[in-house]
N, C-alpha and C positions, 0 to 999 in steps of 0.2 A: 472378508470384513472390510478391506480397503475400498472395494467398489461400493459397498453399502454406505460408507461414510463420505459420499460425494457431496459437493456443495448443495446441489438441488435437493437431495434427500434430507440433508440436515435442516434446510430452510422449510421444507414441506412438513417435517416432523414438528419443528418448533411452532409453525403456524397452527397445526392441528392441536398441539398441546395448549397453546394460548386460547384457541377457540373453545376447547373443552373446559379449561379453567374458568373462562368468563361465564360459560353457561352454568357450570356447577355453582360458581359464586353468586350468580343472580338468583338461582333457585334457593340456595342456602339463605341468602339475604331475605328473600320473600317469605321463607318458611320459619327461619330461626330468629331473625332480628325483629325485636318488638316494634310495632307501629307507633312510634313516639309522636306525641302531640307537639305541635310547634306553631307559634304565631310569630310572623316576621313583620317588620315595618321598615319603611324607608321614606326619606324626604325627597319628593320628586320636584318640588319647586320651593324656592325661598327668595322672594323678590321685593324690592321697595316699591311702594305706590304713593308715598308722600313726596314732599318737595325737598326734604333733608336727605342726608345719607347719600351724597352723590356717587360714592364709590362702593356702596353696598357694604361698607365696613370691612371689606377685604382687600382694598387697594385696586380692584379692577373696576373700571367705569361701568355703570348700569343705566338702563333707560329709566328716567324718572317720570312716572305718569302724572303725579301731582293731582290725584283724584280728590284729595281731602284738604287742599290748601286753605280753604276758607273755614274749616271746622277746627275748633280748639283741640289741642293735644293730639292731632292726627297728622302733623307734618312728618312724623317719623314712622308712619304706618307701613307695615309689611304684610305680605300674603304668603302663607305656607300651605303647601299641598302635601298631605301625608297619605301613603297607601298602607293599609293594614290587611294582611292576608294570612290564610291558613296554608302554609307550605310544608306541613308535616305529613306524617304517614297515616293519620287518623282524623276523623271529624272531631270538632270541639263543640260540645253542647253547653247549654246555659248552666248546667250543674258542674261542669268541669272547671269553672273559674273558682279560685280558692279565696277570693276576697271575703272577709267576714260580713261586709255590708251586702245584703241580698240584692240591693239595687245597683251595685257597682261591680265592674269587672276589671277594667284596665284604666290606668291613669297616664295622661299625656302631659309632660312638664316642659315648659319653654323657659330656659334660663335667661333672666334679665329682661323678659318681655311680658306684657300684660295681654291676656286674651280679651278682645273686644267683641268677637263674634265667631261662630263656627257653623258650618253646614256640611251635611253629607252630600257629596256631589255625584257619587257613583257607587253602585253596588251590583253584585252579580245577579241578584234576585230581588224582585219587588218586595216580597214579604220581609226581607231584612229591615226595610225602612220602618216597619212597625215597632221594632225594638228601640229605635232612637226617639220615638215620640214620647212626650211626657205622659206618665200614668200615675198621677198622685205625686206626693212629695218625694218618693224614693225612686221613681221610674224615669226612663229616658236619659238623654245626654245632657250634662250640665257643665258649666265652667265657672271658675272663680279664681281671680288673680291670674296667675300664670299656669293654671292647671285646668285640664279638661277631664271630667270623669265619664268614662264610657260605660254603657249598660252591658248586660250579659248577652252579647249577640252570638247566637250559634253560627258556626261556620263549617261547612263541609270542606273536604279536601279541595284546595285550589280556589275557594271562594275568597273574595276580598271586598273591602269598601274603602272609600277615600274621604278624607276630611279636608275642607278648605277653611283655613283659620285666618281671621283678621287679627293682627297684633299691633301693639304700639309699645313705645318705651325702650326699644332696643334696636340693634342693627341686624342686618342680614347675616346669616351664618352662625347665629347663636346656637347653643346646644339644645337639641330636641331629643327627648327620651320618653319611651313608652315602657311603663313598668306594670307588674301584676303577676299573679301566680296562675299556673295551669296544672291541673292534676296530671302527673306522669308526663309533664312537658315543660317547655320553656318559652319565654318571650325574648326574641333576639333582634338586633338590627340587621337588615340586609344591605347589600351594596346598592348604592343609589343608581337609579336609571332615569333617563329623560322621561318627561311626561308622555304617557300613552305608549311607551315602548313595550313591546312584548318580551317576556322572558325568553332566554335562549332555548332552542328546541332540545338540545342535549346538555347534560351536565358536563363539568370539566372531566370527570373520570370517564364518562362515555366518549367524549371527544378524543381523549388520549388513547383509549382502547381501540377506537375506530382507526386512528392514525397508525397505531402499531400494527394492527391486522392488515391494513392497506399496504404498509411498507413490506411486510413479510410476503404478501401475495404478489406485489410488484417485483420484488427481488426474485422470487421463485419463477415468475413468468419470464423475467429477463434472462435468467440462467437457461431456461428451456429454449427460449427463442434464439439466444446466442449459440447454444450448442447445436440447434437444428439448422440455423441459417449460416453457420460458419464451419463447414466441413474442412478437414485437413486439405492442404494444398495438393494440386494434382501432382502425382508422382510419389506421394508418400507411401511407404511400405511399413508393414508391421513385423514384429519378431525381434530376435536378438542377433547381434553382430559383434565380433571381436576384431579389433584392429591392432595388429602387432607389428614388430619390425623396428624401423629406424627410431632411435631416441632423439636424433637431431630434428626429425620432422614431427615428433610427438606433440609439441605445443600447437602446431598448425592443426593436426588431426583432432586434438582435444577440443579446440575451439570449433572446428567444423562439426564435431559430434554434438556439441551443445547447441549450435545453431539449428542443426537438422532436427534434433529431438524436441526443440522448442516449437517448431512448426508441425512436427509429426509425433505427438505425445505417446502413440502406441508403439514406438520404436525404442529399443534398448541397445545402446552402443557402448561397449567397454573398450578403452584404450589401454593396451598392455604392451608397451614398447620395451624391448630389451636387446636391441641390436639388429641391424639389417640382415646379416648372414644367418643368425640364429632364427629370426622370424621367418625367413624364406624356407629354411630347412625344416622347421616345425610344420609349416603349411604343407610342404611336399610329403612329409611323413604322415600327417594326420588326414590329408585329403578332405578336410572339413569344408563344406559349402558355405558356412557362415563365418568364415575368417578371411580377412584381407591383410596382406603383409606389405608394408611399405619398405622400400629399399633405396639407399643412397647409391644408385648405380644399378647396372643390369644384374640379373640373377646368375648364379654360377652354372656351369655346364652340367647337363644331365637331368635337369628338372623340366622335362619336355611337356608335362601335363599342366604346368602353371601358365595361366592366361595373363598376358602382360598388357598394361595400359600406362601410358606416359602421363604424368600428372603435371609436372612443372620443372623449370630449370631452377634448382635449389642453389642458393648462394651460401657460402661458408666464409669464415674469417679466422685469421690468426690473431691471437690476443696475447698481450703481455701485461704484467702487473704495472700499476701506475708508478712504481718505483723506478721503472725503466722508461725514460722519457722519449725513446725512439718512436717514430710514427711511420716509418717506411723501411722495408727491407727488400732487397732484390731476391729473385729466386735462387741465385748463387749463394747469397748470404744465408738464406733459409736452409738450403741443403747442407751448408757447412755446420749450421747450428744443430740440425737434427741428425747429422752423422756423428756428432760428438767431437768434431774438430775444434769448435769454439766452446770453451768452458767458462769464460767470463765475459760479461757484457762490455767490459772496457776494450776488448779486442775489436768491437764494432763501433767504437766511439761512444759507448754508453757508460754507465756508472760501474764502479768496482763491486760488482755483485756476481756470484756464481750463477751460471745458467742452470735452471731446473726445467727439465722436459716433462710436461704433463700430457700424456698421450691416452688414446682409447685402447680398449682391449682388442683381441684378434677378431672378434665377431662384429666389429664396428664397420659399417659401410663408410662412415666419414673418414676413418683411418685409411681405408683402402683407396678412396678417391684422392685423399691427400698424398698418398704414396704415388698414385698414378699421375695426377695432374700437377703437383707442385714439386715433389721429390724426383720426378723423372723416372719413376719405377723403382727407385732405390728404397730399401727398407730402413727402418729406424734402428738405433742401437738396441742392445739387449736390455731387458728389464733389470734394473739395478736398485730399486728402492720401493719399499712398501708404504712409506708415509710421504713420499714425494719431496722429502727434505734431506734425508740421510742416505748414504750409500750402504748397500748390503755388505760390501767388501771394500777394504781400503784400496784394493787394486783397481776398482772401477773408476774409469776416467771421468764420467759424467753421471749426474743423477737423472734417472728416467723412471717414471712410474706409469702404470696403466689403470684407468678408471672405467666404470661401466656405463656412464651416461654423460651427455653434454652438460647437464646441470652440475654434475660433480666436477667436471673439468673447469667450468667457469668459477665455481666457488673456491676451488683450490688455487687457481691462478690469482684470483683476487686476494687470497689470504697470504700467499708466500711471496716475499720480495724476490725478484729475479726470475719468476716462473713464466713460462711460455706454453701455450696450448692452442687448440683449434676447436671450432664447433659451428653450429648453425648460426647464421647471421643475426637473427632477431635476438637470440639468447645472448650473443656477444655484445650487441649494442645496448641491451637492457640492463646488463649487469653493472654493478658499481665496483670500484677498486681495481679496474682494469680498463684497457682500451684496445680497439682493433687497429691492426697494422695495414697500411696500403702495401700492395705487392707490385713491385716494379713501377711504383708511382700511381697505380690504378686502384681505385676503391670500388666496392661492389654496388655501383649505381645501376638502375634498370638498363641504361644504354650499354654499360660495360658488360653486364650479364648477357644482353642480347647479342652483342657482336663478338663475344668470347675474348675480349681484350683483358678481362679480369679472369685469371686462370683457375681460381679456386671455386669452381661451379661444377655441378653434375645434374643430370636428369634424375628426378625422383620418380621411381616406378611403383605402381600398385599391382600386386599379384593376387589372383584367386585360383583355386583349383578348378580347372575347366572354366568355361564361360558361365557367368552367373545366370541363374534361371530368370525368365521374364517375371517381373513383379516381385522379385526377391529384394530383401533389404540390402544385400551386398550390391546388387546392380543399381538400386535407387541411390544409395549413398555415394557410389563411385560417380554416377552421373551428376549428382549435386556438387561433388568436389571438383570434378574435372571440367564439366561443361556448364554448370549451373551457377547459382548465386555464391557457391563456395569459392569461386575464383577471387572474389573480393577479399576473403580471408587470406588466401594464399598470397595475394599482392601486398596486403597489409603487413605480412611477416617478411617482406623483402625479397620474395621469390617471383619468378616470371611464369604465369600459367601457360601451359603448352597450347591451350586453345585461345590464346590472345594473338593479335596480329604479329607482335614481335616474337612470340614464343613458337609459332608454327615452324619457322625455319630451323630454329635451334633443336626442336624436338623431332624433326623429320627423321625417320628410320634410315 
């Protein structure tokens, strides 16, 4: 179902439905909608030809021809050109006019002006002219005062005639109206057009339908072209992959997975981090080819079938709550704190707050490398608190709790005054309510990570069961992370990629 609802399929179906609807609508209109009679009229020209009315009565200057300057009552003369047309759906015969006078059909009224003369200047067919010629007292076209009486002129669909009217006694722009009755029809004004302009080829509805169909077809073609001309990048693989292990490195891996699947949409990568040691152990037990385990440090002894790749020099940080204003501790002070010898921050020149040790559980690779690189191989005190604030027993010298992830450690340290913990560098610097400590005066800068002068670092390893198969998603993702564009993500999180100039020496076996 999901594949069927792709963008190109949806646009194609919509385009087809619109096309069918338009076709059905046209047929229905042609068959069901009555062919209504309609006569339309429009003023195509209204201009002064006398010497008065310099601005045409409307404020805009006009050319004054002055053709009748020497004739009485003609200084305000104007010429009006009117087009009368059958723009309905059926022909209009002489019997279709409903005027009771058998010699009259339509009436043209000029408000405020007097008709001095009128002529038919154009018609679609010569025989139409015969209807305008006088034929006794009641025939032909006549005018009186400000009114022109038009005869019963039959008009086929699309036929028209034009009246050129000479007027006096008013200004340009006065109201011009054509009235009369049509059986099963109407007489209506049309939008004015310049003289001799042709009507538009398509109606407004036809133009909008054409534009809509063109847009649908263009979008559909664009989707097809883009999909065909922009294949996934070289090296993309398909399938499913699970990345487990280190919670400290999980933010890096999660972003790497998003970047990879954005370029390779047929890949599915799940990040399920719950500790370095547990992740490596599960991989060794499952022997799954579609699992990658990240570990903060090397694998334990005995897992000989696990294939190892070095990803980066990962940087970690000690953090304290902002209630403790200290910014630097020596390794000796850190060992005293995590051995339980220091129970109050005032013993190290800090505030009068009890020390709360927030540690990781036994499956944590971060805890193991903290023990090896910072505590000189010594272990931490026993577990003494479930809530990281109260001792389990009054005899316990110090509060120490264990949590399952880096994020939990950061949130707890930020929440509890006097708390101290450790975790991945990016998580430590991004959290609020706490701050990172320098160790022996050194902070985890790229230079300090590269030359080992900052002690709280470790190589991040990626493990698979045996070597990944050629073309597999596991192999492609590891290449992206270790040697490809994923190195930018690793660097952005404060780590040193092993395949960078500075990282090659640190990651050398």
